[in-house]
N, C-alpha and C positions, 0 to 999 in steps of 0.2 A: 504494499499500499504506499509506504514511504517513498519506494523507488518510483512508482507511477507518479506520485505528487511532484518529485524532483523533475521528472521528464517533463511534466506539464508546465512547470515554472520556466524550464529552459526553453521550451517551444514558444511560451509567451514572450520572453525575452528576445528570442531570435526574430519573431515577428515584429517587435516594436523597433529593433535595431535595423532590420531591413527596410520597414516602412519609413524610419527616419532618414535613412540613406536615400530612398527613393524620392522623398519630398525635397531633400537638399539638391539632388540631381535635377529634378523637375525645376527648382528655383534657378540653379545655375544655368540650366538649358534654355530658360525663358529668354528669348531674345529682346523682349520688351522690358526687362528688368534693369535695363541700362541705357544711357544715351551718351552720345558724343556731341560736345558743344564747341563749334568752331567760334573762338573768341578773339575780337579785336584786341590788340595788345594794351590799349588803354583801360580795358575792362578787366585785366586779369586779376587784380587783387580784389576788386569788388566781386567779381564772379566767383572767385575762390570761396568767399564767405557766403555768398548767396547759395552756391551749389552744396556747400557744407550743410546749410540750414535745410535746404530742399531734401537732401539725402536722408537727413534725420526725420523729417517729417513724413516722407514718402516711402522710404526704402529703396528708392531708385539710385543706383550707382550713376555718378556723373563723371565722364572723362573729358578733359579740356584739351583742345588744340589751339595754341595761341600764335597769332601772326598778324600782319597787316590785313585790313579788310580787303584789299584788292587782290592779295594773293590767296586769301581764303576763298574769294569769289571764283577765282581761276580754277582753284583745286575742286570746288563744288561743281562747276561745269564740266569738269573731266570725270566726275563720278565719285568723288571722295565721300567716304561713308559717314558723313556728319548729319546729325539729326535737327540740330538747331544752329542757326547763324546769328550771332549777336555781333552786329557790325557798328563801326564808329560814325556811320552817317546813313542816309537813306538811299543814296545813289547805288550802292552795290547790292543790298536787298531788293531794290527795284529791278535791278539787272537779273537777279536770280528769279524773281517773279515773272518778268517778261519772257524769260527762258522756259518758263513752264516747270520749273523745278521746285517750287514751293506750294505748300498747302493752300495758302491765301496770301493776299497782299500784305506788304510789311507794315509794321506799326511802330511808332516812336515810343521808346520805353524810357528814354532819359534825354537830357541836353548837356553835352559836355562843355568844359570850361578850359581854356588855354592859359598856361602860366609860363613865365620866364623863371629859370632855375639855375642856381649856381652852387658849387661846393664851398666857395669862399665866403665865409660867414662874416667877413669884415666889408664885403661888397654887397650893396643893395642892387640887385638887377633892375634895369630899366631899358627902355627902347633907345633912349638917348645914349646909353652906355655902349650899345652894340657898334656904334661908329667909332668908339675910342680906340686909339692905336694900340692900347694895351690888350685889347681883345683880339686874339689871332684866329680863334675858331668859334663858330657858333653852331651848335647841334640842333638838327630838326629831323623829323621823319620824312622819308621820301614822299613828296607831294603828289606823285603820280599814283601811289597806292595807299597812302595813309592820310585820312581826312585832317588829322592834327597837323600834319606837315603842310597840307594845302592851306589851312587856316593860317599857319605861321607866314606863309609866302603873301597872303592877302594883307596881313598886318604890316609886313615890311614894305609893300608896295603902296599901301594907303598913307603910310608915313614917309614916303619918298626916300626910304632907306635901302631898298633892294639893290639898286646899282652901286650904293656905297659899300655894301657888305657881301656882295654875292661871291666874292672870292674867298671869303671867311667861312662860307657855309659848308658843313659837314653833314651828310645825309646818312641816316640810319634806315635800315630796311623797314623798320617799324618803330613804334614808340619804345619798345623793349630795347632795341639796340641804341636808340637815341639816349635812353636813360643810362646805358653803359658809358657812352662817350662822356656824359655829364659827371657821373658818380666817380668814374676813373680819371676825370679831369683831362680826358684827351681834348675837351672843349672847355673853355673858360665859362661858358654860359650856353643855355640851350632852351628851346621851347618844348614843353611836354604837357601832359594832361594834368589837371588838378587832382584827379583820382589817385595819380602815382604819388604826388608829394604828400597826400593825406593818408596814405596807406600806412599800416603800422610798422611796416619794415623800412619805410622811407621818410616819415613825417619829421623826424629829428635831424635829418641830413641836410646841411647847406641851408640856404636862404632862397625864397621865392616870392614872386609877386604876381597877383593875377593880371591878365592882359584884358583891358576894357572890352567887353562883349560887343561894343558898337564897332570895333575894328575889324570884325570878321563875320562871315555868313554863320548864322546859328549852327551848331553842330547837333543836328538832329540824329540821335542814335537809333538805329532800327533793328528789328528782329524779324526772322522768318522761320517758319518750320519747313524742313527739307522733305521732299518726297523721294522715295527710291522705288523705281518700276511702278510708279503711281500709288504706292503705299506710304502711309505715315505711321511712325512709332507713336502708339498711344501715350507712352510716358513723356514724349516730347510735347504733346498737347498739354499735359499736367504742368511741365516745367514753364511753358508758355504762359499759362494762367497765373502760375506762382510768381513770375517776374512782375506781373502787374498787381499783385497783392500788396496790402498795406506793409506787410512784414519785409518784403523784398525792396519795395520802394523807400522804406525807411533806411535800409542798408545803403542803397544808392545815394540817398541824401547824406549820409554820414561820410560818403567818399568824395563829396564835393559836386555831385551832379544835381542839375536842376530837374525836378520831376513834374 
């Protein structure tokens, strides 16, 4: 009798163990339990925080790919397996939408702000400073692919500074590389996103000043949900909705975005 009882317990344990493994396998095998977010470089710090909160709330794993909006657009058009495109302007998401690669038309999720940043804490960056002979290099993102770089060129031209400083300009492939030029002091000063200088890892480094928003076209940052073979990841829809939630919008505001 005792022997039969032991066998019974072992069989129950074995069933639960196998069932648990099967459940884990099913969860791991679920293609919709994770999303890949193509993220404009200016958004990398805020997006890391937003994705972390979303993962905790939803159980959906978020992977991030960071680059300039222009490069991410080219990758998406070539079939890159991204589920969400969080861009630094509306131009590139519109391009994805017109190519028939998005679930619906793009929507503005935040407005970016441009700043001038230097690692020299004794120097207050300003537009006037850029023409000073002591400034040999001015970092900015490639205006052809990065909206913040385009905005920086607009500022320089509006203040009749472009021709005076064009030989000093050092272009990063994205805001990320531009930040490296500034933090490593390869450039004495540079243009970047306010979200960068307000991030926990950067907020105590150097000095910065906001560029008047009247000096450049509003940086409307847009998001689209990507389709693959006509299908959309349901978890991408959840993330899209979450980005416009009060919780996510509060995070964006903390990182210097207008919402």
